[in-house]
MDTraj code that builds the backbone (N, CA, C; nanometers):
import mdtraj as md
import numpy as np

residues = "MET PHE LYS TRP ALA VAL ALA PHE ALA LEU ALA ILE SER ALA CYS GLY PRO ALA VAL ALA ASP GLY GLU TYR HIS ARG HIS ARG TYR TYR ARG HIS HIS ILE TYR LEU PRO PRO GLU ARG HIS VAL ILE GLU VAL VAL GLN PRO PRO SER SER GLY ASN PHE ILE ILE ASN GLY THR ARG PHE THR ALA LYS THR ALA ALA CYS LEU PRO TRP ALA ALA GLY GLU ARG ILE ARG LEU ILE ALA GLY ASP TRP ASN ALA ARG CYS VAL ASP ALA VAL PHE TYR ASN ALA THR ARG HIS SER THR CYS GLU MET TRP CYS ARG".split()
xyz = np.array([
    [5.9532, 6.2459, 14.8610],
    [5.9550, 6.3525, 14.7642],
    [6.0985, 6.3872, 14.7223],
    [6.1884, 6.3882, 14.8214],
    [6.3266, 6.4205, 14.7923],
    [6.3892, 6.3150, 14.7018],
    [6.3518, 6.1861, 14.7225],
    [6.4059, 6.0788, 14.6396],
    [6.3614, 6.0945, 14.4947],
    [6.2387, 6.1393, 14.4731],
    [6.1901, 6.1599, 14.3359],
    [6.2647, 6.2747, 14.2681],
    [6.2943, 6.3799, 14.3398],
    [6.3671, 6.4934, 14.2833],
    [6.5098, 6.4531, 14.2460],
    [6.5719, 6.3741, 14.3331],
    [6.7075, 6.3286, 14.3048],
    [6.7074, 6.2344, 14.1844],
    [6.6105, 6.1458, 14.1780],
    [6.6011, 6.0528, 14.0656],
    [6.5764, 6.1277, 13.9349],
    [6.4927, 6.2303, 13.9389],
    [6.4646, 6.3098, 13.8193],
    [6.5896, 6.3861, 13.7738],
    [6.6619, 6.4448, 13.8694],
    [6.7844, 6.5175, 13.8358],
    [6.8898, 6.4228, 13.7795],
    [6.8988, 6.3031, 13.8356],
    [6.9939, 6.2036, 13.7866],
    [6.9585, 6.1585, 13.6448],
    [6.8293, 6.1412, 13.6177],
    [6.7860, 6.1011, 13.4834],
    [6.8153, 6.2102, 13.3805],
    [6.7932, 6.3346, 13.4156],
    [6.8207, 6.4476, 13.3256],
    [6.9713, 6.4578, 13.2988],
    [7.0531, 6.4434, 13.4019],
    [7.1972, 6.4550, 13.3822],
    [7.2529, 6.3381, 13.3018],
    [7.1896, 6.2217, 13.3079],
    [7.2348, 6.1064, 13.2302],
    [7.2016, 6.1220, 13.0825],
    [7.0966, 6.1954, 13.0511],
    [7.0569, 6.2147, 12.9105],
    [7.1432, 6.3189, 12.8404],
    [7.2040, 6.4090, 12.9142],
    [7.2858, 6.5151, 12.8559],
    [7.4036, 6.4645, 12.7752],
    [7.4856, 6.3751, 12.8296],
    [7.6010, 6.3263, 12.7532],
    [7.5633, 6.2475, 12.6283],
    [7.4472, 6.1843, 12.6268],
    [7.4060, 6.1091, 12.5084],
    [7.3856, 6.2035, 12.3909],
    [7.3390, 6.3231, 12.4165],
    [7.3197, 6.4209, 12.3098],
    [7.4530, 6.4848, 12.2726],
    [7.5416, 6.4993, 12.3669],
    [7.6672, 6.5698, 12.3437],
    [7.7742, 6.4864, 12.2759],
    [7.7574, 6.3546, 12.2660],
    [7.8651, 6.2736, 12.2110],
    [7.8665, 6.2701, 12.0584],
    [7.7798, 6.3405, 11.9936],
    [7.7854, 6.3503, 11.8495],
    [7.6902, 6.2591, 11.7765],
    [7.6129, 6.1805, 11.8449],
    [7.5188, 6.0923, 11.7772],
    [7.3935, 6.1656, 11.7326],
    [7.3599, 6.2690, 11.8021],
    [7.2403, 6.3455, 11.7688],
    [7.2818, 6.4640, 11.6836],
    [7.2286, 6.4738, 11.5636],
    [7.2643, 6.5838, 11.4734],
    [7.1393, 6.6588, 11.4323],
    [7.1483, 6.7845, 11.4417],
    [7.0414, 6.8695, 11.3913],
    [7.0969, 6.9370, 11.2658],
    [7.0384, 6.9089, 11.1526],
    [7.0874, 6.9629, 11.0265],
    [7.0181, 7.0950, 10.9970],
    [7.1008, 7.1932, 10.9732],
    [7.0493, 7.3234, 10.9321],
    [7.1228, 7.3604, 10.8037],
    [7.0493, 7.4000, 10.7088],
    [7.1079, 7.4356, 10.5799],
    [7.0937, 7.5862, 10.5598],
    [7.2062, 7.6501, 10.5427],
    [7.2090, 7.7934, 10.5197],
    [7.2768, 7.8192, 10.3861],
    [7.2300, 7.9171, 10.3191],
    [7.2970, 7.9611, 10.1969],
    [7.3763, 8.0856, 10.2320],
    [7.5051, 8.0751, 10.2142],
    [7.5919, 8.1880, 10.2430],
    [7.6335, 8.2527, 10.1123],
    [7.6157, 8.3802, 10.1034],
    [7.6602, 8.4566, 9.9871],
    [7.7790, 8.5403, 10.0314],
    [7.8916, 8.5155, 9.9709],
    [8.0123, 8.5883, 10.0050],
    [8.0404, 8.6872, 9.8929],
    [8.0397, 8.8121, 9.9269],
    [8.0683, 8.9169, 9.8307],
    [8.2016, 8.9804, 9.8680],
    [8.2975, 8.9713, 9.7787],
    [8.4288, 9.0283, 9.8039],
    [8.4414, 9.1621, 9.7332],
    [8.5067, 9.2575, 9.7977],
    [8.5294, 9.3854, 9.7307],
    [8.6345, 9.3667, 9.6215],
    [8.6423, 9.4590, 9.5280],
    [8.7456, 9.4483, 9.4254],
    [8.8846, 9.4536, 9.4894],
    [8.9816, 9.3974, 9.4179],
    [9.1171, 9.3942, 9.4722],
    [9.1675, 9.5352, 9.4993],
    [9.2353, 9.5490, 9.6100],
    [9.2935, 9.6778, 9.6445],
    [9.4424, 9.6566, 9.6658],
    [9.5203, 9.7138, 9.5796],
    [9.6651, 9.7029, 9.5895],
    [9.7188, 9.8307, 9.6516],
    [9.8199, 9.8142, 9.7327],
    [9.8833, 9.9284, 9.7977],
    [10.0342, 9.9161, 9.7822],
    [10.1005, 10.0276, 9.8041],
    [10.2464, 10.0272, 9.8103],
    [10.2825, 9.9678, 9.9456],
    [10.3555, 9.8589, 9.9447],
    [10.3865, 9.7903, 10.0699],
    [10.5026, 9.8548, 10.1440],
    [10.6113, 9.8805, 10.0722],
    [10.7320, 9.9347, 10.1357],
    [10.7957, 10.0365, 10.0431],
    [10.8451, 10.1464, 10.0996],
    [10.9308, 10.2414, 10.0278],
    [11.0594, 10.2459, 10.1082],
    [11.1689, 10.1947, 10.0480],
    [11.2898, 10.1830, 10.1275],
    [11.4116, 10.2270, 10.0497],
    [11.4861, 10.3224, 10.0947],
    [11.4579, 10.4172, 10.2026],
    [11.3488, 10.5147, 10.1614],
    [11.2880, 10.5834, 10.2561],
    [11.1777, 10.6754, 10.2228],
    [11.2180, 10.7794, 10.1195],
    [11.1260, 10.8108, 10.0302],
    [11.1451, 10.9096, 9.9219],
    [11.2609, 10.8735, 9.8301],
    [11.2865, 10.7441, 9.8122],
    [11.3982, 10.7024, 9.7272],
    [11.3535, 10.6575, 9.5888],
    [11.2269, 10.6188, 9.5761],
    [11.1805, 10.5667, 9.4485],
    [11.1952, 10.4160, 9.4375],
    [11.2370, 10.3495, 9.5440],
    [11.2449, 10.2035, 9.5482],
    [11.1222, 10.1511, 9.6212],
    [11.0346, 10.0837, 9.5484],
    [10.9068, 10.0398, 9.6024],
    [10.8971, 9.8878, 9.6016],
    [10.8242, 9.8338, 9.6986],
    [10.7835, 9.6939, 9.6951],
    [10.6316, 9.6952, 9.6837],
    [10.5843, 9.6443, 9.5695],
    [10.4415, 9.6402, 9.5401],
    [10.4076, 9.4960, 9.5075],
    [10.3103, 9.4419, 9.5763],
    [10.2664, 9.3038, 9.5533],
    [10.3826, 9.2050, 9.5719],
    [10.4726, 9.2364, 9.6660],
    [10.5858, 9.1491, 9.6944],
    [10.6982, 9.1561, 9.5932],
    [10.6947, 9.2535, 9.5024],
    [10.7941, 9.2649, 9.3954],
    [10.8538, 9.4046, 9.3963],
    [10.9828, 9.4134, 9.3640],
    [11.0516, 9.5440, 9.3617],
    [11.0265, 9.6190, 9.2314],
    [11.0008, 9.7471, 9.2454],
    [10.9883, 9.8387, 9.1333],
    [11.0711, 9.9626, 9.1659],
    [11.1330, 10.0225, 9.0630],
    [11.2138, 10.1427, 9.0804],
    [11.1568, 10.2535, 8.9935],
    [11.1449, 10.3724, 9.0496],
    [11.0867, 10.4860, 8.9788],
    [11.1778, 10.5330, 8.8667],
    [11.1169, 10.5639, 8.7511],
    [11.1923, 10.6204, 8.6386],
    [11.2025, 10.7717, 8.6517],
    [11.0995, 10.8334, 8.7044],
    [11.0932, 10.9792, 8.7139],
    [11.0792, 11.0211, 8.8596],
    [11.0966, 11.1496, 8.8844],
    [11.0846, 11.2031, 9.0202],
    [10.9395, 11.2252, 9.0611],
    [10.8464, 11.1989, 8.9708],
    [10.7053, 11.2226, 9.0014],
    [10.6541, 11.1329, 9.1134],
    [10.7139, 11.0183, 9.1312],
    [10.6634, 10.9260, 9.2336],
    [10.7518, 10.9198, 9.3572],
    [10.8461, 11.0097, 9.3728],
    [10.9286, 11.0105, 9.4928],
    [10.8496, 11.0398, 9.6199],
    [10.7463, 11.1249, 9.6171],
    [10.6713, 11.1485, 9.7416],
    [10.5710, 11.0378, 9.7765],
    [10.5576, 10.9366, 9.6944],
    [10.4639, 10.8278, 9.7242],
    [10.5084, 10.7565, 9.8508],
    [10.4114, 10.7142, 9.9313],
    [10.4418, 10.6525, 10.0605],
    [10.3760, 10.5155, 10.0718],
    [10.4246, 10.4374, 10.1663],
    [10.3676, 10.3049, 10.1904],
    [10.2237, 10.3170, 10.2399],
    [10.1386, 10.2262, 10.1920],
    [9.9989, 10.2243, 10.2326],
    [9.9054, 10.2968, 10.1382],
    [9.9584, 10.3685, 10.0413],
    [9.8728, 10.4398, 9.9462],
    [9.8194, 10.3431, 9.8416],
    [9.6909, 10.3596, 9.8064],
    [9.6268, 10.2712, 9.7097],
    [9.6749, 10.3035, 9.5697],
    [9.7038, 10.1971, 9.4919],
    [9.7511, 10.2141, 9.3549],
    [9.6757, 10.1212, 9.2623],
    [9.6846, 10.1512, 9.1333],
    [9.6254, 10.0674, 9.0292],
    [9.7259, 10.0558, 8.9163],
    [9.7371, 9.9363, 8.8606],
    [9.8298, 9.9116, 8.7505],
    [9.7650, 9.9539, 8.6200],
    [9.8324, 10.0404, 8.5444],
    [9.7816, 10.0846, 8.4150],
    [9.8476, 10.0045, 8.3029],
    [9.9786, 9.9852, 8.3111],
    [10.0517, 9.9079, 8.2104],
    [10.1614, 9.8288, 8.2800],
    [10.1916, 9.7113, 8.2278],
    [10.2953, 9.6280, 8.2859],
    [10.2368, 9.5034, 8.3499],
    [10.3056, 9.4536, 8.4526],
    [10.2645, 9.3303, 8.5193],
    [10.2857, 9.3443, 8.6691],
    [10.1894, 9.2943, 8.7478],
    [10.1995, 9.3018, 8.8938],
    [10.3200, 9.2249, 8.9463],
    [10.3594, 9.1203, 8.8799],
    [10.4690, 9.0357, 8.9268],
    [10.6030, 9.0724, 8.8644],
    [10.6128, 9.1889, 8.8044],
    [10.7359, 9.2433, 8.7465],
    [10.7914, 9.1580, 8.6341],
    [10.7052, 9.0928, 8.5596],
    [10.7500, 9.0201, 8.4401],
    [10.7402, 9.1148, 8.3207],
    [10.8096, 9.2267, 8.3301],
    [10.8017, 9.3298, 8.2263],
    [10.9297, 9.4125, 8.2315],
    [10.9420, 9.5051, 8.1374],
    [11.0556, 9.5976, 8.1365],
    [11.0202, 9.7208, 8.2178],
    [10.9026, 9.7754, 8.1933],
    [10.8570, 9.8899, 8.2710],
    [10.7072, 9.8795, 8.2966],
    [10.6602, 9.9538, 8.3960],
    [10.5195, 9.9514, 8.4351],
    [10.4751, 10.0928, 8.4674],
    [10.3455, 10.1173, 8.4541],
    [10.2880, 10.2468, 8.4874],
    [10.1823, 10.2233, 8.5950],
    [10.1939, 10.2966, 8.7053],
    [10.1000, 10.2859, 8.8166],
    [10.0273, 10.4173, 8.8358],
    [9.9018, 10.4060, 8.8789],
    [9.8209, 10.5233, 8.9142],
    [9.8016, 10.5221, 9.0648],
    [9.8381, 10.6297, 9.1306],
    [9.8215, 10.6426, 9.2750],
    [9.6868, 10.7094, 9.3008],
    [9.5922, 10.6331, 9.3576],
    [9.4578, 10.6846, 9.3821],
    [9.4557, 10.7875, 9.4936],
    [9.5512, 10.7829, 9.5830],
    [9.5565, 10.8789, 9.6935],
    [9.6035, 11.0150, 9.6446],
    [9.7050, 11.0176, 9.5609],
    [9.7631, 11.1440, 9.5128],
    [9.7125, 11.1854, 9.3747],
    [9.6358, 11.0977, 9.3100],
    [9.5812, 11.1244, 9.1753],
    [9.6927, 11.1569, 9.0756],
    [9.7950, 11.0716, 9.0748],
    [9.9061, 11.0907, 8.9819],
    [9.9529, 10.9550, 8.9307],
    [10.0229, 10.9578, 8.8177],
    [10.0773, 10.8351, 8.7604],
    [10.2294, 10.8391, 8.7688],
    [10.2893, 10.7208, 8.7608],
    [10.4347, 10.7109, 8.7684],
    [10.4803, 10.5935, 8.6834],
    [10.5880, 10.6148, 8.6092],
    [10.6504, 10.5063, 8.5332],
    [10.7598, 10.4459, 8.6194],
    [10.7644, 10.3126, 8.6190],
    [10.8639, 10.2425, 8.7010],
    [10.9310, 10.1332, 8.6206],
    [11.0545, 10.1016, 8.6607],
    [11.1272, 9.9892, 8.6057],
    [11.0867, 9.8649, 8.6821],
    [11.0717, 9.7566, 8.6118],
    [11.0445, 9.6280, 8.6764],
    [11.1760, 9.5569, 8.7007],
    [11.1862, 9.4840, 8.8105],
    [11.3076, 9.4062, 8.8372],
    [11.2759, 9.2602, 8.8287],
])
top = md.Topology()
chain = top.add_chain()
for i, resn in enumerate(residues, 1):
    res = top.add_residue(resn, chain, resSeq=i)
    for name in ("N", "CA", "C"):
        top.add_atom(name, md.element.get_by_symbol(name[0]), res)
traj = md.Trajectory(xyz[None], top)
């Protein structure tokens, strides 16, 4: 009886690697729907703080007015006029956190 149990265990263990070596494939087809939220832009850096020098989307912008001096890093913004990559003379941003707009120079 013991010999049969050992032989059975040996046969089971020998079949395991045959399945694991990649020859046996079980195909499952899933449809994945990826829904992305709308883009969210934030002020990345204000350096020095309360100076009006901002880095937004990896590009430097400088405040024209004092209205945006209290803006801080991490606040959500939206571009109203201009270009995200600073290919412009000036840009207007809306700060969704403070509910205010600011005109900035593009560099």
